All heavy atoms as an XYZ file, in Angstrom:
745
protein
N      17.654     -6.518     -9.885
C      17.775     -5.079     -9.934
C      17.972     -4.569     -8.507
O      17.318     -5.020     -7.574
C      16.504     -4.465    -10.537
C      16.554     -2.963    -10.537
S      15.033     -2.129    -11.069
C      14.644     -2.909    -12.588
N      18.855     -3.630     -8.350
C      19.134     -3.017     -7.051
C      18.442     -1.656     -7.013
O      19.065     -0.621     -7.230
C      20.652     -2.889     -6.866
C      21.015     -2.467     -5.470
O      20.282     -2.726     -4.517
N      22.148     -1.816     -5.346
N      17.112     -1.690     -6.756
C      16.305     -0.479     -6.878
C      15.360     -0.345     -5.690
O      14.786     -1.326     -5.222
C      15.504     -0.516     -8.171
N      15.197      0.894     -5.238
C      14.321      1.213     -4.123
C      13.306      2.250     -4.563
O      13.651      3.225     -5.235
C      15.145      1.773     -2.951
C      14.371      2.227     -1.719
C      13.700      1.038     -1.024
C      15.293      2.966     -0.754
N      12.044      2.039     -4.173
C      10.990      3.003     -4.472
C      10.290      3.398     -3.183
O      10.132      2.586     -2.273
C       9.973      2.408     -5.440
N       9.864      4.647     -3.128
C       9.024      5.150     -2.048
C       7.710      5.557     -2.690
O       7.664      6.473     -3.512
C       9.701      6.321     -1.347
C       8.899      6.954     -0.246
C       8.060      6.215      0.572
C       8.996      8.312     -0.018
C       7.331      6.802      1.582
C       8.270      8.923      1.011
C       7.441      8.163      1.806
N       6.638      4.854     -2.346
C       5.327      5.066     -2.955
C       4.388      5.623     -1.896
O       4.202      5.024     -0.836
C       4.779      3.746     -3.535
C       3.379      3.945     -4.089
C       5.718      3.207     -4.612
N       3.784      6.774     -2.202
C       2.896      7.457     -1.265
C       1.523      7.610     -1.908
O       1.416      7.998     -3.063
C       3.447      8.857     -0.904
C       2.509      9.584      0.049
C       4.847      8.754     -0.329
N       0.495      7.313     -1.130
C      -0.883      7.537     -1.559
C      -1.615      8.328     -0.499
O      -1.838      7.824      0.599
N      -1.963      9.560     -0.800
C      -2.690     10.419      0.144
C      -4.060     10.736     -0.438
O      -4.156     11.323     -1.511
C      -1.932     11.715      0.410
C      -0.879     11.556      1.469
O      -0.648     10.458      1.984
N      -0.227     12.637      1.813
N      -5.111     10.377      0.309
C      -6.470     10.604     -0.177
C      -7.331     11.365      0.813
O      -8.334     11.949      0.434
C      -7.135      9.257     -0.480
N      -6.964     11.375      2.071
C      -7.829     11.894      3.124
C      -7.384     13.283      3.557
O      -6.705     13.451      4.556
C      -7.829     10.937      4.316
C      -8.938     11.235      5.286
O      -9.899     11.897      4.949
N      -8.793     10.741      6.495
N      -7.799     14.282      2.794
C      -7.462     15.668      3.103
C      -8.594     16.317      3.885
O      -9.742     15.888      3.814
C      -7.169     16.453      1.820
C      -5.908     15.988      1.142
C      -5.947     15.011      0.155
C      -4.677     16.497      1.506
C      -4.780     14.571     -0.453
C      -3.505     16.066      0.903
C      -3.571     15.093     -0.079
O      -2.423     14.659     -0.664
N      -8.287     17.364      4.629
C      -9.300     18.081      5.403
C     -10.351     18.681      4.478
O     -10.037     19.159      3.391
C      -8.656     19.211      6.213
C      -7.781     18.689      7.341
O      -8.002     17.539      7.781
O      -6.887     19.427      7.780
N     -11.579     18.660      4.919
C     -12.662     19.270      4.150
C     -13.499     18.224      3.435
O     -12.995     17.234      2.922
N     -14.778     18.493      3.382
C     -15.730     17.545      2.802
C     -15.438     17.223      1.341
O     -15.621     16.100      0.888
C     -17.135     18.134      2.934
C     -18.227     17.285      2.344
C     -19.589     17.941      2.453
O     -19.742     18.891      3.239
O     -20.486     17.505      1.741
N     -14.981     18.203      0.582
C     -14.775     18.020     -0.855
C     -13.312     17.765     -1.201
O     -12.940     17.856     -2.366
C     -15.287     19.242     -1.614
C     -16.737     19.491     -1.393
N     -17.722     18.674     -1.887
C     -17.380     20.450     -0.674
C     -18.904     19.126     -1.506
N     -18.719     20.214     -0.769
N     -12.497     17.447     -0.218
C     -11.070     17.254     -0.454
C     -10.629     15.806     -0.302
O      -9.478     15.535     -0.037
C     -10.263     18.141      0.505
C     -10.455     19.610      0.195
O     -10.642     19.979     -0.953
N     -10.438     20.425      1.221
N     -11.542     14.871     -0.480
C     -11.208     13.452     -0.429
C     -10.927     12.985     -1.862
O     -11.707     13.251     -2.773
C     -12.351     12.634      0.167
C     -12.894     13.164      1.473
C     -11.883     13.125      2.586
C     -12.531     13.567      3.888
N     -11.669     14.318      4.744
N      -9.832     12.307     -2.050
C      -9.479     11.801     -3.378
C      -9.895     10.335     -3.469
O      -9.606      9.540     -2.574
C      -7.987     11.961     -3.620
C      -7.473     13.392     -3.547
C      -5.972     13.436     -3.739
C      -8.150     14.265     -4.582
N     -10.556      9.988     -4.530
C     -11.152      8.658     -4.660
C     -10.108      7.581     -4.964
O     -10.141      6.495     -4.387
C     -12.238      8.673     -5.756
C     -13.371      9.617     -5.345
C     -12.773      7.280     -6.013
C     -14.365      9.899     -6.443
N      -9.175      7.839     -5.849
C      -8.303      6.777     -6.353
C      -6.853      6.830     -5.887
O      -6.077      5.955     -6.240
C      -8.318      6.795     -7.891
C      -9.678      6.445     -8.438
O     -10.315      5.510     -7.968
N     -10.139      7.202     -9.409
N      -6.482      7.818     -5.123
C      -5.055      8.006     -4.822
C      -4.422      6.793     -4.133
O      -3.329      6.359     -4.517
C      -4.864      9.259     -3.965
N      -5.075      6.232     -3.143
C      -4.491      5.092     -2.430
C      -4.495      3.854     -3.304
O      -3.505      3.106     -3.339
C      -5.210      4.867     -1.090
C      -4.888      6.041     -0.151
C      -4.806      3.542     -0.459
C      -5.611      6.017      1.168
N      -5.569      3.629     -4.050
C      -5.598      2.481     -4.965
C      -4.511      2.599     -6.026
O      -3.854      1.599     -6.360
C      -6.967      2.357     -5.639
C      -8.045      1.949     -4.677
O      -7.776      1.344     -3.636
N      -9.278      2.284     -4.982
N      -4.333      3.798     -6.571
C      -3.282      4.004     -7.574
C      -1.909      3.714     -6.990
O      -1.083      3.050     -7.622
C      -3.319      5.440     -8.109
C      -4.548      5.734     -8.950
O      -5.274      4.784     -9.321
O      -4.792      6.924     -9.224
N      -1.650      4.200     -5.777
C      -0.358      3.962     -5.134
C      -0.151      2.473     -4.880
O       0.944      1.939     -5.103
C      -0.257      4.749     -3.836
N      -1.192      1.789     -4.420
C      -1.091      0.342     -4.175
C      -0.786     -0.408     -5.471
O       0.101     -1.275     -5.503
C      -2.387     -0.180     -3.545
C      -2.408     -1.664     -3.393
N      -1.655     -2.320     -2.436
C      -3.053     -2.629     -4.085
C      -1.852     -3.621     -2.544
N      -2.700     -3.821     -3.541
N      -1.515     -0.089     -6.543
C      -1.281     -0.750     -7.837
C       0.124     -0.482     -8.355
O       0.791     -1.380     -8.891
C      -2.306     -0.288     -8.873
C      -3.712     -0.775     -8.570
O      -3.873     -1.676     -7.705
O      -4.657     -0.245     -9.198
N       0.585      0.749     -8.209
C       1.926      1.116     -8.671
C       2.982      0.360     -7.865
O       3.955     -0.161     -8.426
C       2.118      2.630     -8.556
C       3.227      3.164     -9.408
C       3.064      3.343    -10.767
C       4.449      3.486     -8.843
C       4.099      3.835    -11.556
C       5.489      3.978     -9.617
C       5.318      4.158    -10.975
N       2.799      0.278     -6.543
C       3.742     -0.454     -5.688
C       3.785     -1.931     -6.068
O       4.865     -2.543     -6.112
C       3.356     -0.282     -4.224
N       2.628     -2.509     -6.345
C       2.569     -3.917     -6.752
C       3.363     -4.142     -8.033
O       4.158     -5.085     -8.132
C       1.096     -4.355     -6.944
O       0.417     -4.220     -5.688
C       1.006     -5.773     -7.442
N       3.186     -3.267     -9.006
C       3.911     -3.399    -10.286
C       5.413     -3.224    -10.084
O       6.208     -3.970    -10.658
C       3.383     -2.375    -11.297
C       4.071     -2.439    -12.651
C       4.120     -3.831    -13.241
C       2.872     -4.208    -13.949
N       2.986     -5.537    -14.626
N       5.805     -2.264     -9.247
C       7.233     -2.068     -8.993
C       7.850     -3.303     -8.341
O       8.977     -3.691     -8.675
C       7.454     -0.835     -8.115
C       7.198      0.507     -8.782
C       7.263      1.633     -7.758
C       8.193      0.751     -9.911
N       7.129     -3.923     -7.408
C       7.634     -5.163     -6.794
C       7.805     -6.247     -7.841
O       8.788     -6.992     -7.818
C       6.698     -5.621     -5.678
C       6.807     -4.784     -4.424
C       5.931     -5.331     -3.293
N       5.980     -4.458     -2.152
C       5.062     -3.567     -1.827
N       3.955     -3.443     -2.572
N       5.204     -2.804     -0.769
N       6.844     -6.362     -8.758
C       6.943     -7.338     -9.847
C       8.172     -7.071    -10.709
O       8.759     -8.007    -11.261
C       5.688     -7.303    -10.716
C       4.452     -7.842    -10.035
C       3.182     -7.619    -10.849
O       3.261     -7.102    -11.994
O       2.100     -7.956    -10.340
N       8.559     -5.816    -10.823
C       9.731     -5.441    -11.627
C      11.044     -5.553    -10.849
O      12.105     -5.277    -11.395
C       9.568     -4.011    -12.147
C       8.438     -3.808    -13.161
C       8.215     -2.322    -13.430
C       8.742     -4.566    -14.445
N      10.975     -5.932     -9.575
C      12.188     -6.144     -8.797
C      12.557     -5.036     -7.831
O      13.621     -5.086     -7.213
N      11.727     -4.032     -7.690
C      12.001     -2.954     -6.747
C      11.730     -3.412     -5.317
O      10.787     -4.168     -5.065
C      11.092     -1.744     -7.019
C      11.544     -0.841     -8.118
C      11.342     -1.184     -9.449
C      12.155      0.372     -7.837
C      11.747     -0.345    -10.472
C      12.557      1.227     -8.853
C      12.354      0.863    -10.169
N      12.506     -2.909     -4.387
C      12.153     -2.939     -2.977
C      11.295     -1.698     -2.773
O      11.663     -0.606     -3.204
C      13.416     -2.886     -2.084
C      13.029     -2.726     -0.625
C      14.277     -4.115     -2.312
N      10.127     -1.855     -2.135
C       9.175     -0.750     -2.053
C       8.902     -0.379     -0.598
O       8.541     -1.224      0.209
C       7.847     -1.109     -2.757
C       6.833      0.019     -2.605
C       8.081     -1.411     -4.230
N       9.078      0.896     -0.306
C       8.600      1.498      0.936
C       7.283      2.163      0.580
O       7.187      2.814     -0.472
C       9.586      2.559      1.435
C      10.949      2.053      1.797
S      12.121      3.413      2.147
C      11.237      4.338      3.401
N       6.264      2.010      1.435
C       4.957      2.534      1.085
C       4.343      3.258      2.274
O       4.489      2.832      3.416
C       4.049      1.375      0.662
C       2.849      1.784     -0.118
C       2.175      0.592     -0.801
O       2.691     -0.511     -0.803
N       1.033      0.838     -1.383
N       3.637      4.362      1.995
C       2.977      5.142      3.033
C       1.654      5.659      2.485
O       1.577      6.060      1.322
C       3.868      6.308      3.454
O       3.269      7.037      4.486
N       0.605      5.627      3.328
C      -0.693      6.157      2.899
C      -1.215      7.142      3.937
O      -0.979      6.994      5.137
C      -1.734      5.026      2.706
O      -1.863      4.292      3.910
C      -1.337      4.103      1.565
N      -1.926      8.128      3.428
C      -2.533      9.176      4.250
C      -1.587      9.685      5.331
O      -1.937      9.795      6.505
C      -3.853      8.688      4.869
C      -4.972      8.700      3.842
O      -4.892      9.501      2.883
O      -5.922      7.925      3.992
N      -0.389     10.010      4.904
C       0.617     10.473      5.860
C       0.413     11.954      6.191
O      -0.116     12.717      5.394
C       2.030     10.223      5.330
S       2.314     10.721      3.641
N       0.834     12.307      7.381
C       0.843     13.703      7.806
C       2.117     14.346      7.267
O       3.011     13.648      6.764
C       0.835     13.800      9.335
O       2.040     13.203      9.828
C      -0.386     13.120      9.930
N       2.241     15.653      7.403
C       3.490     16.304      7.004
C       4.675     15.695      7.751
O       5.724     15.439      7.164
C       3.436     17.803      7.281
C       2.547     18.537      6.305
O       2.219     18.027      5.240
N       2.133     19.724      6.680
N       4.482     15.463      9.054
C       5.572     14.932      9.880
C       5.949     13.511      9.461
O       7.128     13.193      9.326
C       5.181     14.954     11.361
C       5.022     16.344     11.937
C       3.666     16.985     11.607
O       2.715     16.275     11.180
O       3.570     18.215     11.762
N       4.956     12.646      9.247
C       5.290     11.266      8.864
C       5.863     11.212      7.456
O       6.755     10.398      7.175
C       4.076     10.344      9.004
O       3.052     10.689      8.094
N       5.384     12.094      6.554
C       5.949     12.130      5.203
C       7.419     12.544      5.250
O       8.268     11.914      4.623
C       5.156     13.083      4.308
C       5.728     13.202      2.921
C       5.606     12.168      2.015
C       6.404     14.348      2.535
C       6.153     12.262      0.738
C       6.937     14.462      1.265
C       6.806     13.416      0.362
N       7.732     13.591      6.008
C       9.122     14.040      6.114
C      10.000     12.959      6.744
O      11.122     12.723      6.296
C       9.200     15.332      6.914
C       8.659     16.522      6.150
C       8.675     17.803      6.961
O       9.323     17.847      8.022
O       8.025     18.772      6.519
N       9.494     12.279      7.786
C      10.239     11.197      8.425
C      10.502     10.058      7.429
O      11.624      9.581      7.293
C       9.463     10.656      9.634
C      10.185      9.535     10.368
C       9.294      8.815     11.362
N       8.214      8.151     10.640
C       6.919      8.296     10.900
N       6.516      9.085     11.867
N       6.013      7.656     10.193
N       9.457      9.640      6.697
C       9.599      8.544      5.736
C      10.481      8.946      4.560
O      11.240      8.127      4.039
C       8.232      8.096      5.231
C       7.403      7.424      6.303
O       7.966      7.052      7.368
O       6.189      7.253      6.092
N      10.400     10.201      4.139
C      11.249     10.677      3.047
C      12.720     10.679      3.464
O      13.590     10.300      2.687
C      10.806     12.071      2.599
C      11.437     12.614      1.332
C      11.174     11.696      0.147
C      10.901     14.011      1.039
N      12.996     11.066      4.714
C      14.383     10.998      5.214
C      14.865      9.555      5.257
O      16.006      9.253      4.884
C      14.488     11.634      6.598
C      14.621     13.143      6.586
C      15.015     13.705      7.949
N      14.016     13.452      8.969
C      12.945     14.207      9.178
N      12.749     15.274      8.415
N      12.091     13.917     10.131
N      13.993      8.649      5.708
C      14.355      7.228      5.742
C      14.646      6.717      4.332
O      15.622      6.005      4.110
C      13.237      6.411      6.386
C      13.561      4.947      6.501
C      12.460      4.173      7.200
C      12.817      2.706      7.246
N      11.744      1.891      7.800
N      13.798      7.088      3.370
C      14.011      6.712      1.969
C      15.353      7.252      1.481
O      16.132      6.532      0.851
C      12.863      7.252      1.114
C      13.057      7.105     -0.373
C      13.084      5.858     -0.968
C      13.197      8.223     -1.178
C      13.261      5.721     -2.341
C      13.363      8.114     -2.539
C      13.386      6.846     -3.123
N      15.638      8.507      1.779
C      16.901      9.124      1.367
C      18.106      8.388      1.961
O      19.089      8.136      1.275
C      16.910     10.590      1.783
O      18.127     11.201      1.422
N      17.997      8.037      3.236
C      19.098      7.300      3.883
C      19.264      5.913      3.272
O      20.381      5.476      2.996
C      18.844      7.162      5.384
C      18.951      8.488      6.123
O      19.529      9.449      5.561
O      18.434      8.557      7.261
N      18.156      5.210      3.059
C      18.202      3.864      2.489
C      18.690      3.868      1.046
O      19.330      2.930      0.589
C      16.814      3.207      2.558
C      16.401      2.793      3.939
C      17.261      1.673      4.489
O      17.505      0.678      3.786
O      17.708      1.813      5.643
N      18.377      4.932      0.328
C      18.696      5.023     -1.098
C      20.193      4.899     -1.367
O      20.599      4.440     -2.439
C      18.156      6.342     -1.649
C      18.115      6.513     -3.147
C      17.348      5.386     -3.809
C      17.472      7.855     -3.485
N      21.004      5.250     -0.397
C      22.458      5.167     -0.567
C      22.928      3.737     -0.821
O      24.014      3.528     -1.351
C      23.155      5.752      0.662
C      22.859      7.228      0.835
C      23.308      7.754      2.170
C      22.853      9.210      2.285
N      22.729      9.679      3.624
N      22.104      2.747     -0.480
C      22.448      1.335     -0.659
C      22.016      0.800     -2.030
O      22.259     -0.361     -2.337
C      21.770      0.493      0.425
C      22.105      0.913      1.841
C      21.248      0.141      2.830
C      21.399      0.702      4.222
N      20.430      0.101      5.162
N      21.349      1.635     -2.828
C      20.748      1.181     -4.082
C      21.318      1.943     -5.272
O      21.838      3.039     -5.133
C      19.227      1.373     -4.029
C      18.565      0.459     -3.024
C      18.455      0.831     -1.684
C      18.063     -0.776     -3.404
C      17.868     -0.004     -0.751
C      17.472     -1.612     -2.480
C      17.378     -1.226     -1.158
O      16.794     -2.059     -0.236
N      21.170      1.326     -6.449
C      21.618      1.952     -7.693
C      20.537      2.835     -8.320
O      20.835      3.772     -9.055
C      22.017      0.879     -8.716
C      23.176      0.030     -8.234
O      24.076      0.570     -7.558
O      23.174     -1.182     -8.514
N      19.278      2.514     -8.045
C      18.149      3.220     -8.648
C      17.173      3.598     -7.542
O      16.909      2.797     -6.641
C      17.420      2.323     -9.680
C      16.162      2.999    -10.208
C      18.348      1.950    -10.815
N      16.647      4.817     -7.636
C      15.629      5.262     -6.693
C      14.465      5.892     -7.430
O      14.652      6.551     -8.454
N      13.252      5.657     -6.917
C      12.062      6.197     -7.543
C      11.104      6.643     -6.452
O      10.882      5.925     -5.480
C      11.401      5.114     -8.404
C      10.180      5.549     -9.192
C      10.193      4.856    -10.544
C       8.896      5.226     -8.460
N      10.541      7.844     -6.605
C       9.523      8.362     -5.698
C       8.246      8.532     -6.487
O       8.231      9.193     -7.528
C       9.940      9.706     -5.100
C       8.864     10.378     -4.263
C       8.972      9.923     -2.821
C       8.952     11.874     -4.345
N       7.167      7.911     -5.999
C       5.860      8.047     -6.634
C       4.901      8.608     -5.598
O       4.758      8.053     -4.512
C       5.362      6.690     -7.139
C       3.968      6.729     -7.723
C       3.772      7.106     -9.044
C       2.857      6.394     -6.960
C       2.488      7.159     -9.589
C       1.577      6.432     -7.493
C       1.400      6.813     -8.809
O       0.141      6.853     -9.341
N       4.222      9.708     -5.932
C       3.269     10.338     -5.020
C       1.929     10.446     -5.724
O       1.811     11.097     -6.751
C       3.766     11.734     -4.620
C       2.922     12.385     -3.573
C       3.283     12.329     -2.240
C       1.751     13.046     -3.922
C       2.497     12.931     -1.267
C       0.957     13.649     -2.964
C       1.335     13.590     -1.626
N       0.934      9.810     -5.155
C      -0.427      9.891     -5.673
C      -1.265     10.651     -4.659
O      -1.410     10.222     -3.513
C      -0.987      8.481     -5.886
O      -2.301      8.543     -6.370
N      -1.783     11.795     -5.058
C      -2.563     12.631     -4.159
C      -2.324     14.080     -4.503
O      -1.694     14.406     -5.496
N      -2.815     14.962     -3.680
C      -2.619     16.390     -3.895
C      -1.328     16.842     -3.264
O      -0.869     16.281     -2.276
N      -0.696     17.818     -3.855
C       0.516     18.387     -3.260
C       0.721     19.794     -3.802
O       0.161     20.165     -4.816
C       1.743     17.522     -3.523
S       2.340     17.540     -5.196
N       1.522     20.544     -3.114
C       1.825     21.912     -3.536
C       2.960     21.908     -4.546
O       3.757     20.980     -4.598
C       2.213     22.749     -2.323
N       3.018     22.954     -5.330
C       4.125     23.112     -6.263
C       5.366     23.542     -5.495
O       5.358     24.556     -4.821
C       3.809     24.166     -7.316
C       2.595     23.819     -8.120
O       2.255     22.663     -8.272
N       1.931     24.831     -8.640
N       6.430     22.794     -5.618
C       7.649     23.158     -4.906
C       8.836     22.506     -5.601
O       8.792     21.345     -5.978
C       7.583     22.658     -3.470
C       8.811     23.024     -2.661
C       8.711     22.558     -1.221
O       7.619     22.589     -0.658
O       9.748     22.161     -0.692
N       9.872     23.282     -5.778
C      11.130     22.736     -6.281
C      12.222     23.235     -5.363
O      12.288     24.409     -5.031
C      11.409     23.182     -7.739
C      12.763     22.685     -8.198
C      10.310     22.712     -8.671
N      13.067     22.342     -4.923
C      14.145     22.749     -4.023
C      15.399     21.946     -4.331
O      15.358     20.904     -4.964
C      13.735     22.552     -2.565
O      13.468     21.194     -2.301
N      16.519     22.448     -3.875
C      17.806     21.792     -4.076
C      18.292     21.288     -2.727
O      18.346     22.023     -1.765
C      18.825     22.777     -4.644
C      20.243     22.208     -4.763
C      20.678     22.194     -6.194
C      22.141     21.833     -6.366
N      22.476     20.490     -6.001
N      18.610     20.009     -2.689
C      19.204     19.434     -1.488
C      20.653     19.086     -1.802
O      21.126     19.294     -2.911
C      18.452     18.168     -1.059
O      18.767     17.110     -1.930
N      21.334     18.519     -0.846
C      22.721     18.110     -1.081
C      22.798     17.022     -2.139
O      23.788     16.903     -2.842
C      23.353     17.629      0.214
C      23.569     18.719      1.222
C      24.146     18.183      2.519
O      24.096     17.002      2.806
N      24.709     19.073      3.306
N      21.732     16.215     -2.260
C      21.748     15.103     -3.210
C      21.346     15.509     -4.623
O      21.606     14.807     -5.565
C      20.829     13.982     -2.722
C      21.356     13.242     -1.516
C      21.098     13.987     -0.212
O      20.120     14.761     -0.125
O      21.907     13.828      0.722
N      20.630     16.615     -4.775
C      20.205     17.025     -6.105
C      18.885     17.776     -6.059
O      18.422     18.184     -5.013
N      18.280     17.940     -7.238
C      17.036     18.695     -7.349
C      15.840     17.786     -7.120
O      15.809     16.663     -7.597
C      16.931     19.316     -8.746
C      17.868     20.451     -8.913
C      19.112     20.400     -9.483
C      17.677     21.811     -8.507
N      19.694     21.642     -9.447
C      18.829     22.523     -8.862
C      16.627     22.472     -7.895
C      18.957     23.881     -8.618
C      16.775     23.830     -7.651
C      17.922     24.501     -8.025
N      14.840     18.305     -6.417
C      13.601     17.600     -6.195
C      12.471     18.516     -6.611
O      12.457     19.693     -6.279
C      13.422     17.225     -4.709
C      14.437     16.246     -4.227
C      15.595     16.694     -3.616
C      14.230     14.900     -4.415
C      16.539     15.787     -3.171
C      15.181     13.992     -3.962
C      16.318     14.436     -3.338
N      11.503     17.998     -7.314
C      10.369     18.803     -7.722
C       9.063     18.094     -7.472
O       8.963     16.884     -7.652
N       8.068     18.854     -7.030
C       6.731     18.344     -6.854
C       5.811     19.264     -7.647
O       5.882     20.477     -7.489
C       6.317     18.356     -5.376
C       7.192     17.483     -4.521
C       8.299     17.999     -3.876
C       6.886     16.148     -4.389
C       9.096     17.202     -3.077
C       7.681     15.333     -3.600
C       8.778     15.845     -2.946
N       4.967     18.713     -8.471
C       4.094     19.514     -9.308
C       2.663     19.030     -9.130
O       2.393     17.837     -9.188
C       4.507     19.391    -10.795
C       3.570     20.204    -11.657
C       5.955     19.826    -10.991
N       1.756     19.984     -8.914
C       0.336     19.632     -8.793
C      -0.141     19.078    -10.133
O       0.066     19.680    -11.180
C      -0.478     20.858     -8.407
C      -1.954     20.549     -8.182
C      -2.724     21.791     -7.768
N      -2.180     22.396     -6.578
C      -2.474     22.046     -5.328
N      -3.305     21.054     -5.130
N      -1.939     22.665     -4.308
N      -0.781     17.905    -10.081
C      -1.306     17.293    -11.311
C      -2.785     17.111    -11.242
O      -3.372     17.207    -10.202
C      -0.637     15.931    -11.576
O      -0.878     15.079    -10.459
C       0.846     16.081    -11.801
């Protein structure tokens, strides 16, 4: 399979009550399963806004070499939907 995934696990948010218990473990388990399925996996944990944007750009650039792309984000995030040149991207708080 010619597939690339970007797997993010963010657990360490500011504030005493803003630590997520399973986000990094979930991302690690998901990345492991994707590798078993034949994906090439880029992985990032506890990234800052700057490192997330940098890694997302790298994923976007690398994705041009692949037939399938998958983004998995485990952690908290804001609701946002935007249109880029490549298509629609959506993030939904779960």
